[in-house]
C-alpha positions in Angstrom: 51.2 112.5 161.0 47.9 110.6 160.5 46.5 107.8 162.5 43.6 105.5 161.7 40.6 105.2 164.1 39.9 101.6 164.7 36.7 102.2 166.7 34.7 105.2 168.2 32.9 104.4 171.3 30.7 105.7 174.0 28.3 104.6 176.9 26.2 106.2 179.7 26.5 105.1 183.3 24.4 101.8 183.6 24.1 99.1 186.3 25.5 95.7 185.3 25.6 92.4 187.2 29.1 91.1 187.0 30.1 88.0 188.9 27.1 88.1 190.9 27.3 91.8 192.1 26.2 95.1 190.8 28.4 97.5 189.2 27.2 101.0 188.2 29.6 102.3 185.6 30.2 104.1 182.1 33.3 101.8 181.6 31.3 99.4 179.4 30.9 101.3 176.0 29.4 100.3 172.6 30.9 101.3 169.3 29.2 104.0 167.3 29.3 105.8 163.9 29.5 109.4 165.1 29.0 111.9 167.9 29.4 115.4 168.9 32.7 115.9 171.0 32.1 118.7 173.6 34.4 120.2 176.2 33.6 117.3 178.6 33.4 114.6 176.1 31.1 112.9 173.6 27.4 113.6 174.1 26.7 109.9 174.2 29.3 109.1 176.9 29.2 109.6 180.6 30.9 108.7 183.8 29.5 107.2 187.2 32.4 108.1 189.3 32.7 111.9 188.6 35.3 112.2 191.3 37.9 110.1 189.6 36.7 110.3 186.0 35.5 112.8 183.6 36.0 116.8 183.5 37.7 118.9 180.9 41.2 117.3 181.5 39.7 113.7 180.9 37.3 114.5 178.4 38.3 111.7 176.0 40.1 108.6 176.5 42.2 107.0 173.8 43.7 103.4 173.9 46.0 101.8 171.4 44.6 99.0 169.5 48.4 97.9 169.2 48.0 96.3 172.8 45.1 94.2 172.2 47.2 91.3 170.9 49.3 91.3 174.1 46.2 91.1 176.3 44.6 88.2 174.3 48.0 86.4 174.5 48.7 87.1 178.1 45.3 86.1 179.4 44.3 83.6 176.7 40.8 85.0 176.2 39.4 87.4 173.6 39.1 91.1 174.3 36.5 92.9 172.3 37.0 96.5 171.4 36.5 98.8 173.6 37.5 96.5 176.3 39.4 99.2 178.2 36.6 101.7 178.5 38.1 103.8 175.7 36.2 106.4 173.6 38.7 106.0 170.7 40.6 102.9 169.7 43.7 104.1 167.8 46.0 102.2 165.5 49.8 102.9 165.6 49.9 105.6 168.5 51.2 104.1 171.7 52.1 105.6 175.0 55.7 106.1 174.2 54.8 108.2 171.1 52.3 110.5 172.9 53.5 113.6 174.8 51.6 115.9 177.1 50.6 119.0 175.3 50.4 117.5 171.8 47.7 118.7 169.8 45.8 116.6 167.2 42.8 117.3 164.8 40.1 114.6 165.1 37.3 115.0 162.7 35.9 118.7 163.2 37.4 118.8 166.8 40.7 119.7 168.1 42.2 117.8 171.2 45.1 118.0 173.4 47.0 115.4 175.5 46.6 116.1 179.1 47.8 112.9 181.3 48.0 109.2 181.3 45.1 107.0 182.3 45.8 105.3 185.5 44.7 101.6 186.2 41.3 101.3 187.5 39.8 98.4 189.4 36.8 98.3 187.0 38.9 96.6 184.6 39.4 93.7 186.9 35.5 93.4 187.6 34.6 93.8 184.0 36.9 91.2 182.5 36.8 89.0 185.7 40.7 89.2 185.9 41.7 90.1 189.5 45.3 91.1 188.5 44.7 92.9 185.4 45.3 96.3 186.9 48.6 95.2 188.2 49.5 94.1 184.7 48.6 97.3 183.2 50.8 99.1 185.8 53.6 96.7 185.0 53.3 97.2 181.2 52.3 100.8 181.1 49.6 99.9 178.6 47.4 102.5 180.1 45.9 104.8 177.4 45.7 108.4 177.6 43.4 111.5 178.2 42.8 114.5 176.1 41.1 117.8 176.7 39.0 119.4 173.9 40.3 122.6 172.6 37.8 122.9 169.9 34.4 121.1 169.9 33.2 119.3 166.8 31.8 116.2 165.1 33.7 113.1 165.0 33.2 109.9 162.9 34.6 106.6 162.9 36.0 107.1 159.4 38.1 110.3 160.5 41.7 110.1 161.1 43.7 111.4 164.0 46.1 114.0 162.6 49.1 115.6 164.8 49.2 119.2 164.2 51.4 120.7 166.8 53.8 119.2 169.2 55.3 120.4 172.2 59.0 121.4 172.5 59.3 119.4 175.7 58.7 115.8 174.7 57.4 114.4 177.9 55.7 111.1 177.0 52.9 109.1 178.6 55.2 106.2 179.0 57.7 108.5 180.9 55.2 109.8 183.2 53.8 106.3 184.0 57.3 105.1 184.9 57.8 108.1 187.3 54.2 107.7 188.8 54.6 103.8 189.4 58.2 102.5 189.0 60.4 105.3 190.0 58.5 107.3 192.4 61.2 108.8 194.2 62.8 110.5 191.1 62.6 114.1 192.0 64.3 115.3 188.7 61.7 113.2 186.8 58.8 114.8 188.5 60.3 118.4 187.9 60.5 117.5 184.2 56.9 116.6 184.2 55.8 119.6 186.1 57.7 121.8 183.6 55.0 121.1 181.0 52.2 123.8 181.4 49.6 121.5 179.6 49.7 118.8 182.3 46.3 118.0 183.8 45.8 120.1 187.0 44.9 117.1 189.3 48.0 115.3 188.3 50.0 118.6 188.7 48.7 119.0 192.2 49.5 115.3 193.3 53.1 115.5 191.8 53.6 118.9 193.3 52.9 117.4 196.7 55.1 114.5 196.0 58.2 116.6 195.1 57.7 118.8 198.2 58.0 115.6 200.2 60.9 114.4 198.5 62.8 117.7 198.6 61.6 118.6 202.1 59.8 121.7 200.9 56.5 121.0 202.6 55.8 124.8 203.3 
């Protein structure tokens, strides 16, 4: 299956004045024509908070264009792409369709789904909407991260093509539900942990959670 890229975006960490206070972030990005996608992301991109963002398991953030109408309707204001800090705004591929370990061809690069994006307070700061992280959690309209298996050039006229799908179909939507709406579901956590391609940081936190739920704390 092939999916159309609505926009390709990147941005280096910059200090912005928002609502009278300074925010140093790479969340605010600009659309671009093309860029080289390396193991750690686009060369024109960067993160200010490298503890919580970036790294090989979070090299590329994708967000469905399909959600934009919901946000504009919900908050009665325009949301200009890329309003959610994404590198790729994609059409027709939402969290329920994307599974951990799925491999896609993106231009000359090859990428693999690694984990959901978790709601970030910067969304609230950038859009001056205090409760938007809570609504992201409520809806599961989070977006999702990829690791880069093969580096390569990507253009905004490329298509995203699914080339390999994991036997275990553990979707981004399922993981989000377990993380935020069904936190004590030990069997659900086990299902997620059974996927080898899960991002290491998320695996670590879910392993600890499972140990607490089952009483196996070592």
